[in-house]
DRENFI-658709 format. One line per field, with one value per residue (C-alpha): residue number from 0; residue in one letter; x, z, y. Coordinates in steps of 0.05 Angstrom, whole numbers. Layout:
<sites>
pos = (NUM  ...)
code = (A  ...)
px = (X  ...)
pz = (Z  ...)
py = (Y  ...)
</sites>
This chain:
<sites>
pos = (0  1  2  3  4  5  6  7  8  9  10  11  12  13  14  15  16  17  18  19  20  21  22  23  24  25  26  27  28  29  30  31  32  33  34  35  36  37  38  39  40  41  42  43  44  45  46  47  48  49  50  51  52  53  54  55  56  57  58  59  60  61  62  63  64  65  66  67  68  69  70  71  72  73  74  75  76  77  78  79  80  81  82  83  84  85  86  87  88  89  90  91  92  93  94  95  96  97  98  99  100  101  102  103  104  105  106  107  108  109  110  111  112  113  114  115  116  117  118  119  120  121  122  123  124  125  126  127  128  129  130  131  132  133  134  135  136  137  138  139  140  141  142  143  144  145  146  147  148  149  150  151  152  153  154  155  156  157  158  159  160  161  162  163  164  165  166  167  168  169  170  171  172  173  174  175  176  177  178  179  180  181  182  183  184  185  186  187  188  189  190  191  192  193  194  195  196  197  198  199  200  201  202  203  204  205  206  207  208  209  210  211  212  213  214  215  216  217  218  219  220  221  222  223  224  225  226  227  228  229  230  231  232  233  234  235  236  237  238  239  240  241  242  243  244  245  246  247  248  249  250  251  252  253  254  255  256  257  258  259  260  261  262  263  264  265  266  267  268  269  270  271  272  273  274  275  276  277  278  279  280  281  282  283  284  285  286  287  288  289  290  291  292  293  294  295  296  297  298  299  300  301  302  303  304  305  306  307  308  309  310  311  312  313  314  315  316  317  318  319  320  321  322  323  324  325  326  327  328  329  330  331  332  333  334  335  336  337  338  339  340  341  342  343  344  345  346  347  348  349  350  351  352  353  354  355  356  357  358  359  360  361  362  363  364  365  366  367  368  369  370  371  372  373  374  375  376  377  378  379  380  381  382  383  384  385  386  387  388  389  390  391  392  393  394  395  396  397  398  399  400  401  402  403  404  405  406  407  408  409  410  411  412  413  414  415  416  417  418  419  420  421  422  423  424  425  426  427  428  429  430  431  432  433  434  435  436  437  438  439  440  441  442  443  444  445  446  447  448  449  450  451  452  453  454  455  456  457  458  459  460  461  462  463  464  465  466  467  468  469  470  471  472  473  474  475  476  477  478  479  480  481  482  483  484  485  486  487  488  489  490  491  492  493  494  495  496  497  498  499  500  501  502  503  504  505  506  507  508  509  510  511  512  513  514  515  516  517  518  519  520  521  522  523  524  525  526  527  528  529  530  531  532  533  534  535  536  537  538  539  540  541  542  543  544  545  546  547  548  549  550  551  552  553  554  555  556  557  558  559  560  561  562  563  564  565  566  567  568  569  570  571  572  573  574  575  576  577  578  579  580  581  582  583  584  585  586  587  588  589  590  591  592  593  594  595  596  597  598  599  600  601  602  603  604  605  606  607  608  609  610  611  612  613  614  615  616  617  618  619  620  621  622  623  624  625  626  627  628  629  630  631  632  633  634  635  636  637  638  639  640  641  642  643  644  645  646  647  648  649  650  651  652  653  654  655  656  657  658  659  660  661  662  663  664  665  666  667  668  669  670  671  672  673  674  675  676  677  678  679  680  681  682  683  684  685  686  687  688  689  690  691  692  693  694  695  696  697  698  699  700  701  702  703  704  705  706  707  708  709  710  711  712  713  714  715  716  717  718  719  720  721  722  723  724  725  726  727  728  729  730  731  732  733  734  735  736  737  738  739  740  741  742  743  744  745  746  747  748  749  750  751  752  753  754  755  756  757  758  759  760  761  762  763  764  765  766  767  768  769  770  771  772  773  774  775  776  777  778  779  780  781  782  783  784  785  786  787  788  789  790  791  792  793  794  795  796  797  798  799  800  801  802  803  804  805  806  807  808  809  810)
code = (M  I  R  V  R  R  Q  I  V  S  G  V  C  I  A  M  A  M  S  V  A  A  F  A  E  E  P  V  T  L  Y  Y  W  G  N  E  Y  D  L  Q  I  Y  P  L  V  R  D  F  E  F  L  H  Q  G  R  I  K  V  I  A  G  Q  S  G  S  V  N  K  T  D  D  P  Q  R  L  L  C  A  V  A  G  G  D  P  P  D  V  V  F  F  D  R  F  A  V  G  E  W  A  S  R  G  A  F  H  C  L  Q  D  L  Y  D  R  D  L  R  E  K  P  D  D  P  F  T  L  H  R  D  Q  F  F  T  P  C  W  N  E  A  N  F  D  G  K  L  Y  A  V  P  D  D  T  D  I  R  A  L  Y  Y  N  Q  D  M  L  E  R  R  A  D  E  L  I  A  A  G  C  V  D  P  N  D  P  A  K  V  G  P  P  R  N  W  D  Q  L  K  A  A  T  R  I  L  M  E  R  G  P  S  G  K  L  E  R  V  G  F  I  P  N  S  R  F  G  N  S  W  L  Y  I  Y  G  W  L  N  G  A  T  F  M  S  P  D  G  R  T  A  L  L  N  S  P  E  V  V  D  A  L  A  Y  M  T  E  L  Y  D  I  M  G  G  A  E  A  V  N  G  F  E  S  S  N  T  G  V  E  L  D  P  F  L  S  G  R  I  A  M  M  I  T  G  D  A  Y  L  S  T  V  M  R  F  Q  R  N  M  D  Y  G  V  T  L  A  P  A  P  E  G  R  E  P  L  G  W  S  G  G  Y  C  F  V  I  P  A  G  S  K  H  P  E  E  A  Y  K  L  I  K  Y  L  S  S  R  R  A  Y  E  I  K  N  D  I  K  K  Q  L  S  A  T  Q  G  V  P  Y  L  P  Y  I  S  A  R  S  D  V  T  Y  W  G  V  E  H  Y  V  Y  S  D  P  L  L  P  Q  R  Y  K  D  S  M  R  L  F  V  D  S  M  P  F  A  K  Y  R  P  V  T  P  V  G  Q  V  Y  W  N  K  Q  V  W  A  M  E  R  G  I  Y  K  R  F  D  P  D  P  K  R  N  A  Q  K  A  L  D  L  A  N  A  D  I  Q  R  E  L  D  R  I  Y  K  A  T  P  L  P  T  L  S  W  T  P  I  L  V  S  Y  L  V  L  V  L  L  M  F  V  F  V  I  W  R  F  G  R  D  T  Q  A  R  G  Y  F  R  S  E  F  Y  A  G  Y  L  F  A  A  P  W  F  I  G  F  L  V  F  S  G  G  P  I  L  F  S  L  F  M  S  F  C  N  Y  D  V  F  N  P  P  K  W  V  G  L  S  N  Y  I  E  M  F  T  Q  M  P  I  S  T  N  I  F  Y  K  S  L  W  N  T  V  Y  M  A  L  A  V  P  L  G  M  A  V  G  L  G  I  A  M  L  L  N  H  E  V  K  G  M  A  I  Y  R  T  F  F  Y  L  P  A  I  M  P  A  V  A  A  S  I  L  W  I  W  V  F  N  P  Q  A  G  I  L  N  S  M  L  A  W  F  G  I  H  G  P  A  W  L  Q  N  E  T  W  S  K  P  A  L  I  I  M  S  L  W  G  A  G  A  S  M  I  V  W  L  A  G  L  K  G  I  P  T  H  L  Y  E  A  A  E  L  D  G  A  G  P  F  R  Q  F  W  N  V  T  L  P  M  L  S  P  Y  I  L  F  N  L  I  M  G  L  I  G  T  F  Q  I  F  T  Q  A  Y  I  M  T  R  G  G  P  V  D  S  T  L  F  Y  A  Y  A  L  F  N  Y  A  F  Q  Y  M  R  M  G  Y  A  S  A  M  A  W  V  L  F  A  I  V  L  V  L  T  V  L  Q  L  Q  L  S  K  R  W  V  H  Y  G  S  E  G)
px = (-1338  -1263  -1259  -1304  -1264  -1199  -1234  -1257  -1187  -1155  -1204  -1188  -1113  -1119  -1161  -1110  -1054  -1092  -1106  -1032  -1014  -1065  -1035  -961  -916  -912  -839  -802  -792  -727  -713  -642  -614  -548  -498  -531  -484  -481  -521  -492  -535  -593  -564  -538  -606  -633  -578  -594  -666  -650  -609  -664  -717  -762  -769  -738  -753  -708  -728  -665  -665  -625  -636  -624  -577  -506  -481  -510  -466  -467  -536  -573  -641  -677  -649  -661  -735  -743  -716  -755  -819  -811  -805  -729  -699  -671  -601  -564  -496  -465  -397  -357  -323  -394  -416  -389  -428  -494  -487  -477  -543  -579  -592  -565  -584  -524  -500  -458  -509  -522  -450  -433  -490  -466  -399  -430  -483  -453  -378  -364  -421  -390  -432  -413  -369  -304  -262  -199  -229  -224  -171  -158  -171  -236  -261  -241  -275  -340  -341  -363  -356  -330  -390  -402  -449  -432  -401  -347  -358  -305  -244  -193  -123  -87  -19  22  13  69  78  146  150  143  197  244  235  269  311  376  348  305  363  406  347  352  290  323  302  325  345  385  413  426  352  300  245  190  202  213  207  178  240  244  172  177  240  200  141  186  228  165  122  116  82  56  73  15  47  -10  5  8  37  48  88  44  -21  -25  -101  -118  -192  -176  -142  -162  -113  -137  -100  -111  -57  -4  -17  -12  53  80  60  -6  -60  -119  -157  -140  -140  -204  -237  -256  -202  -191  -120  -128  -80  -25  47  45  -16  9  74  36  -11  47  82  20  16  91  76  17  63  114  61  32  -17  -80  -119  -77  -74  -149  -157  -111  -150  -219  -198  -192  -260  -283  -244  -228  -190  -159  -94  -56  -79  -64  4  -11  2  63  41  -22  -46  -110  -140  -133  -196  -158  -121  -183  -189  -118  -129  -191  -167  -88  -73  -4  16  86  62  81  52  86  62  59  127  136  181  253  257  183  151  107  36  -35  -102  -159  -233  -294  -367  -403  -471  -515  -585  -619  -656  -727  -716  -775  -733  -663  -649  -661  -626  -565  -568  -569  -506  -469  -483  -465  -398  -384  -337  -393  -422  -354  -344  -411  -403  -332  -348  -402  -359  -303  -349  -374  -300  -286  -342  -307  -239  -211  -176  -207  -182  -227  -241  -208  -254  -255  -248  -172  -188  -236  -185  -126  -165  -194  -123  -96  -155  -166  -99  -37  -56  -82  -26  -55  -52  14  59  55  -16  -3  53  8  -48  2  27  -43  -64  2  -6  -77  -63  -23  -66  -94  -167  -210  -225  -286  -322  -393  -369  -340  -378  -357  -286  -286  -315  -272  -205  -228  -245  -173  -138  -172  -153  -83  -69  -101  -60  -123  -94  -21  32  77  53  67  35  -26  -33  -31  -84  -130  -124  -131  -199  -221  -200  -239  -301  -292  -274  -338  -381  -346  -359  -431  -435  -385  -396  -470  -512  -577  -633  -709  -739  -794  -856  -893  -959  -953  -934  -995  -1044  -1016  -1029  -1099  -1117  -1093  -1130  -1194  -1189  -1178  -1238  -1278  -1255  -1274  -1343  -1352  -1328  -1367  -1431  -1419  -1408  -1467  -1513  -1515  -1571  -1580  -1517  -1468  -1485  -1475  -1409  -1388  -1403  -1366  -1306  -1301  -1310  -1254  -1211  -1222  -1174  -1113  -1136  -1143  -1080  -1042  -1071  -1056  -989  -956  -983  -960  -885  -881  -902  -856  -797  -811  -810  -751  -709  -708  -686  -627  -656  -624  -687  -665  -676  -731  -714  -680  -703  -647  -685  -651  -581  -588  -604  -550  -497  -517  -501  -446  -402  -330  -288  -331  -285  -309  -381  -420  -480  -447  -407  -468  -508  -457  -447  -525  -529  -476  -514  -573  -530  -560  -630  -623  -580  -625  -685  -647  -627  -698  -729  -679  -693  -771  -764  -727  -777  -837  -843  -894  -844  -843  -818  -819  -854  -796  -747  -784  -784  -708  -697  -744  -717  -658  -712  -742  -677  -667  -621  -576  -567  -554  -500  -465  -464  -438  -384  -354  -366  -325  -269  -210  -165  -214  -281  -312  -318  -240  -231  -271  -235  -169  -191  -186  -122  -153  -126  -194  -195  -203  -277  -306  -235  -224  -250  -261  -292  -337  -397  -392  -391  -455  -486  -464  -496  -561  -566  -573  -641  -668  -717  -762  -774  -778  -849  -869  -838  -870  -940  -927  -901  -964  -1007  -979  -1027  -998  -1027  -980  -920  -956  -968  -896  -872  -915  -882  -814  -792  -740  -732  -697  -744  -802  -771  -753  -821  -871  -842  -813  -871  -922  -875  -866  -917  -875  -814  -839  -861  -797  -756  -792  -793  -718  -698  -736  -706  -635  -645  -662  -605  -579  -575  -519  -473  -493  -478  -421  -379  -400  -398  -324  -272  -260  -334  -342  -405  -432  -500  -549  -596  -536  -509  -579  -582  -513  -532  -598  -576  -501  -490  -561  -571  -643  -654  -598  -623  -694  -667  -630  -693  -735  -678  -686  -760  -753  -700  -747  -807  -773  -745  -812  -848  -799  -804  -881  -876  -826  -865  -921  -870  -852  -901  -954  -1016  -1058  -1124  -1098  -1113)
pz = (2711  2712  2657  2615  2629  2606  2543  2529  2544  2500  2445  2448  2447  2388  2350  2367  2340  2278  2268  2277  2230  2179  2179  2186  2127  2077  2070  2005  1963  1922  1867  1861  1803  1824  1804  1783  1830  1892  1941  1997  1976  2018  2085  2065  2047  2114  2150  2108  2123  2198  2197  2166  2217  2163  2126  2064  2038  1984  1935  1906  1843  1778  1706  1681  1627  1607  1627  1627  1571  1522  1535  1561  1531  1598  1626  1562  1561  1636  1626  1561  1592  1649  1702  1714  1777  1825  1832  1780  1789  1725  1686  1700  1631  1598  1647  1598  1540  1576  1613  1552  1525  1589  1616  1686  1737  1752  1821  1826  1862  1915  1927  1934  1979  2028  2030  2047  2098  2131  2113  2177  2168  2161  2098  2062  2003  1992  1928  1966  1993  1923  1879  1826  1766  1795  1810  1744  1708  1742  1718  1652  1627  1697  1733  1777  1747  1787  1850  1843  1882  1867  1823  1794  1772  1719  1728  1705  1740  1729  1748  1778  1769  1696  1694  1736  1685  1630  1678  1640  1576  1610  1653  1586  1558  1616  1654  1725  1793  1806  1879  1857  1782  1789  1798  1742  1747  1707  1641  1659  1588  1520  1492  1551  1544  1472  1489  1545  1503  1449  1504  1543  1484  1476  1421  1421  1374  1327  1322  1365  1422  1490  1532  1519  1554  1546  1507  1495  1501  1533  1542  1618  1627  1621  1577  1508  1465  1515  1563  1512  1483  1552  1566  1501  1521  1483  1507  1461  1465  1455  1516  1492  1481  1408  1371  1373  1374  1366  1307  1341  1328  1402  1391  1324  1355  1409  1364  1320  1380  1400  1332  1335  1401  1368  1308  1353  1375  1304  1296  1330  1302  1333  1399  1403  1383  1443  1491  1469  1496  1565  1586  1659  1724  1724  1660  1671  1632  1681  1743  1704  1682  1611  1607  1644  1646  1639  1649  1690  1749  1824  1836  1801  1868  1899  1844  1853  1929  1918  1866  1872  1940  1944  1873  1867  1829  1831  1810  1778  1738  1663  1630  1586  1529  1549  1583  1600  1669  1680  1699  1713  1684  1729  1714  1756  1771  1800  1824  1782  1786  1720  1690  1713  1782  1823  1888  1871  1942  1978  1920  1933  2007  1987  1941  1997  2043  1994  1982  2057  2101  2141  2080  2058  2125  2128  2059  2068  2137  2104  2046  2097  2138  2076  2056  2125  2118  2054  2088  2042  2068  2046  2004  1998  1937  1925  1939  1893  1960  1979  2053  2056  2016  2059  2120  2089  2066  2134  2169  2124  2089  2122  2194  2179  2205  2167  2099  2056  2048  1972  1975  2020  1970  1913  1943  1964  1894  1866  1919  1912  1837  1841  1845  1779  1742  1673  1657  1591  1559  1587  1520  1491  1445  1499  1474  1402  1421  1460  1404  1353  1390  1394  1319  1304  1351  1318  1249  1274  1305  1247  1198  1157  1112  1106  1124  1158  1231  1230  1164  1181  1247  1217  1167  1217  1267  1215  1193  1265  1284  1225  1249  1321  1293  1250  1314  1353  1297  1296  1366  1369  1300  1291  1251  1280  1264  1272  1330  1306  1349  1371  1352  1274  1286  1331  1288  1226  1260  1285  1215  1184  1236  1221  1147  1158  1200  1150  1096  1140  1153  1078  1058  1117  1093  1020  1039  1088  1030  1015  1041  1082  1090  1060  1102  1166  1139  1129  1200  1227  1182  1208  1279  1275  1241  1293  1347  1298  1270  1340  1365  1302  1311  1387  1393  1321  1277  1322  1330  1255  1238  1295  1266  1197  1225  1265  1204  1180  1250  1298  1361  1421  1467  1517  1475  1423  1353  1307  1232  1186  1124  1083  1118  1155  1087  1051  1105  1101  1030  1017  1079  1061  1059  1046  1085  1150  1129  1174  1130  1075  1115  1156  1092  1058  1121  1118  1047  1052  1106  1054  1031  1092  1065  1007  1046  1102  1053  1023  1090  1119  1056  1057  1131  1117  1058  1102  1154  1107  1117  1162  1201  1273  1320  1263  1313  1358  1300  1279  1353  1358  1293  1314  1381  1362  1331  1399  1438  1464  1419  1478  1499  1427  1417  1479  1459  1389  1418  1444  1381  1342  1391  1348  1395  1437  1394  1369  1298  1290  1326  1275  1218  1249  1241  1167  1168  1160  1201  1219  1217  1277  1256  1302  1311  1234  1192  1132  1170  1221  1174  1145  1218  1232  1168  1194  1259  1226  1191  1260  1267  1200  1236  1240  1163  1166  1195  1133  1084  1115  1110  1036  1023  1058  1010  947  915  911  842  813  833  809  740  738  754  701  650  671  715  768  834  812  757  804  852  797  758  817  884  869  826  881  936  900  945  1004  968  962  1034  1064  1014  1033  1108  1106  1071  1120  1179  1149  1149  1222  1245  1312  1373  1346  1332  1396  1441  1403  1368  1388  1315  1306  1289  1249  1240  1199  1237  1246  1215  1195  1253  1303  1272  1277  1350  1364  1329  1371  1441  1444  1405  1417  1346  1341  1277  1240  1267  1244  1175  1172  1197  1136  1088  1114  1105  1033  1019  1048  1013  944  952  976  918  870  893  890  818  797  831  778  731  774  833  819  861  863  850  784  747)
py = (2034  2038  1991  2032  2097  2059  2036  2110  2139  2084  2102  2176  2159  2119  2169  2221  2179  2162  2238  2255  2199  2222  2293  2267  2282  2223  2199  2216  2155  2152  2099  2076  2037  2006  1953  1892  1849  1895  1862  1902  1962  1939  1945  2013  2032  2011  2050  2114  2108  2100  2164  2202  2175  2149  2213  2184  2114  2083  2028  1996  1958  1952  1967  1898  1918  1894  1960  2029  2059  2002  1983  2047  2039  2028  2091  2128  2105  2125  2193  2204  2179  2229  2176  2165  2137  2189  2159  2116  2080  2102  2093  2153  2162  2171  2227  2284  2255  2248  2314  2351  2327  2348  2278  2289  2341  2389  2378  2442  2483  2427  2419  2494  2503  2451  2479  2546  2525  2462  2454  2414  2363  2296  2281  2345  2334  2368  2369  2352  2288  2257  2230  2284  2235  2213  2283  2313  2256  2273  2343  2370  2443  2466  2436  2378  2325  2266  2242  2189  2127  2072  2071  2023  2030  1987  1957  1899  1832  1782  1709  1702  1626  1635  1689  1644  1588  1632  1670  1673  1696  1747  1775  1780  1819  1870  1845  1844  1862  1935  1913  1851  1854  1779  1762  1766  1818  1844  1890  1963  1990  1972  1943  1895  1879  1860  1816  1782  1767  1733  1694  1668  1647  1571  1530  1459  1403  1427  1495  1525  1574  1539  1596  1669  1721  1782  1800  1874  1874  1810  1795  1772  1841  1912  1953  1978  2027  2085  2064  2050  2121  2153  2112  2143  2214  2220  2266  2244  2309  2383  2426  2458  2390  2407  2370  2296  2272  2198  2200  2237  2206  2183  2142  2116  2094  2060  2023  1999  1973  1934  1904  1884  1849  1809  1792  1759  1709  1696  1754  1779  1721  1669  1704  1711  1639  1622  1665  1638  1571  1601  1620  1634  1641  1566  1572  1642  1636  1680  1637  1574  1594  1604  1680  1708  1780  1820  1892  1895  1929  1927  1885  1823  1820  1790  1738  1715  1715  1669  1622  1621  1652  1622  1643  1673  1739  1811  1875  1934  1996  1984  1994  2056  2070  2086  2154  2159  2147  2088  2103  2072  2088  2100  2085  2068  2086  2147  2167  2213  2243  2238  2297  2294  2265  2285  2290  2318  2345  2280  2242  2285  2265  2192  2202  2237  2180  2125  2163  2171  2133  2103  2071  2046  2012  1982  1953  1927  1896  1858  1835  1817  1773  1739  1725  1699  1647  1624  1621  1676  1740  1804  1861  1922  1962  2031  2088  2150  2186  2188  2200  2137  2096  2113  2094  2031  2001  2016  1984  1924  1912  1939  1919  1852  1801  1745  1776  1755  1814  1811  1831  1888  1913  1903  1945  2000  2005  2014  2067  2106  2112  2139  2210  2214  2164  2180  2181  2180  2246  2280  2297  2298  2245  2197  2135  2145  2161  2094  2053  2085  2072  2001  2002  2031  1984  1925  1945  1959  1893  1857  1897  1912  1965  1955  1900  1950  1962  2037  2056  2012  2042  2113  2094  2062  2122  2173  2143  2136  2205  2233  2200  2227  2297  2294  2282  2335  2385  2367  2391  2449  2477  2462  2509  2534  2489  2495  2457  2408  2413  2349  2382  2371  2300  2287  2328  2288  2221  2242  2262  2198  2157  2200  2188  2114  2116  2149  2101  2044  2072  2084  2013  1982  2018  1998  1924  1918  1936  1863  1822  1757  1712  1757  1815  1776  1754  1825  1843  1782  1800  1868  1846  1796  1846  1904  1878  1881  1949  1979  1948  1975  2046  2049  2014  2013  2067  2123  2097  2085  2157  2183  2146  2176  2245  2233  2208  2278  2305  2306  2273  2244  2232  2286  2348  2369  2347  2390  2391  2373  2350  2297  2305  2237  2202  2241  2226  2151  2144  2196  2192  2184  2145  2085  2040  2074  2083  2033  2036  2003  1955  1931  1927  1882  1837  1830  1815  1763  1726  1717  1657  1626  1628  1579  1534  1533  1520  1463  1429  1440  1408  1352  1336  1339  1290  1244  1247  1243  1168  1133  1087  1069  1127  1179  1231  1225  1236  1297  1322  1318  1353  1409  1418  1465  1514  1528  1533  1603  1646  1667  1593  1568  1627  1607  1534  1552  1594  1531  1491  1545  1549  1543  1503  1460  1466  1401  1429  1438  1372  1337  1370  1349  1277  1288  1325  1390  1450  1489  1566  1610  1617  1674  1706  1709  1765  1718  1660  1695  1702  1632  1606  1643  1611  1543  1558  1578  1513  1481  1509  1484  1443  1504  1506  1427  1437  1478  1430  1369  1403  1419  1348  1322  1359  1334  1284  1214  1202  1253  1206  1148  1177  1203  1132  1103  1150  1127  1181  1164  1193  1253  1268  1260  1309  1361  1356  1341  1356  1423  1451  1429  1463  1523  1564  1541  1557  1628  1633  1609  1653  1716  1702  1681  1746  1787  1749  1758  1832  1832  1787  1813  1765  1723  1783  1816  1754  1718  1771  1839  1858  1833  1818  1881  1895  1832  1814  1884  1870  1924  1917  1916  1980  2013  1991  2025  2088  2093  2068  2080  2143  2168  2192  2169  2210  2173  2106  2122  2137  2072  2038  2067  2049  1979  1981  2003  1948  1892  1921  1924  1853  1826  1860  1835  1764  1767  1793  1741  1686  1693  1655  1599  1590  1537  1535  1468  1508  1537  1469)
</sites>
């Protein structure tokens, strides 16, 4: 009886618990897109969930992108599709651009409310907790749109051993230790830096660079034109944010100075070739003693600690022109809430937690333990919060008795320079400004317009500044435009689908009037074609019509499209000067690559003819020649980067056997496209299969008859093989040209469109306009122009083919 009572009581308790659970509030689920390499986010998420007693659940992931500013299409699609993540780890310099388009939730009200209601809460954010540059970069138009997380600060690293090797010359040039005039030290102004660059440069017997003193924009560092402009007193943007100042005298002098440094070492091409031979941390030229000085961020201290712990190095602020103060450049990441987030209140709580000292300590403790297991002392990252950073460096750095003093001094210099560091302009055209300063810098150091560094810098910066100003005027001086409704687009598409359906019904009814066998064949034909037509209508037809409408609009995904008529097309063809018109430049680059089509066809046909013999092991040979065609494009691109290496690549090494000095290939504006053409010939095995099929279909009696008539191998090839292969030639020609106008991967992986836009192909330029500049309307116009070009070329080839293509069935 007692047992029965216990069972009844237990059942009642379980039922009550289930009832309570059924009516309990479901936890709020937040989706977080973080840094692709930050595995410490998971213990932070668990701690955050513990603090909120299970009321908030966080699912942490990543966007799988190169970075969220250069490669933002996943985030764009999520926002446009109405299902964005709740919190995103985002590059701080682009906050102004995305905020101006309404892509981010404004945090100002949440921030102000916390200050009013719970100012003493340990997780409440206060303006004075953050370094000023970090906080200012997270604000746009006077409002907070992001919470800064980390930061970095650039400074000049120098290899003391390399300086000591040329101590007498450097001391004579004024490069002395301020505390000991008899001891060599790093340069303290631009004149000394130029002298040190000349003194420390060393060439090998072949004349190639073996060691350099300083590279103004080293691929292993992080400097760019910005920091040289700031060092020279530039501001880059007017106080009201509506006028670009990239071509100010201070920036012109800075770019001319950078060019002079490159000229000392033989020019930008020679320097880039030198750097391309040093890839990966194991070949880092600073750590291996091939670069004496380099400007980069504080995070590089950990690299030195891990791979060259006992290296005799030093860190100082980047030298400025005589009479100006040295300074650093701050960048970093932040947390944002995308527009459309379903739980902005809870998302802000997560952001506050991730920015807190508690999260900073947990994250750094985990990293410190990981470093200890590897036998490496630990250096923390610099938080955007000054209070957290000051605590962190005291706790992890200054009080560590095992940490060498030079690392403590280096970290102190970085932290102490943060309050007066510079940061990139907060502007609605941040990505455009960044890309254009890169564009101008490349043309400056390559002396694209004039042999004189200053005149060339002025020309390059004038052109780049005009493009930036055009984008600013598009925003701040825009004329009111009518908003395009989605309704006409949808209705138009439905009408087209209905008309197509009516046409199919009419045609189906007419065709099925036949009797017997032919009627059943019509049924089968329509049945087999139905999946393609349905798939086209559902998945392809709508986007095609949508892009056509968008080509007549200004559209950035976040806001409704504005009707501009033919403006996108007019701008594409008439934008002046032509030298900066990406449309013409990318189109010319793509047309140039069409040279690869006949070359690839010739190589493929040649291979096919060699393999068109029935000998033992021929199947294996055919497989070997076909393998490159199925190799992933990314893997092939990385492989060919090494092949084209100007100093250690196999191609230049082979040319050297014949006494030929090979070019810089991918670092040379003239040779970059021929290099990609050579690479394309490696995959000629793909067309080989088509050629083999054609060769197998040529009747042998034609060759026998030609041989009886006295035709030799060449005459047989010209009068028999080529005419019989003409349908295959037409097919490969059409497909090759279409593929050429879609070339993208090689440039994206190998050259990023450079040098000097020499590999900026049409599809790559279209991608940049759509996903970097968020000008979907202009990108759609480019896509329709591309469609028109391909259509005209295809129709033209089909018309001309009537004169030279021979089909076997024609008699």
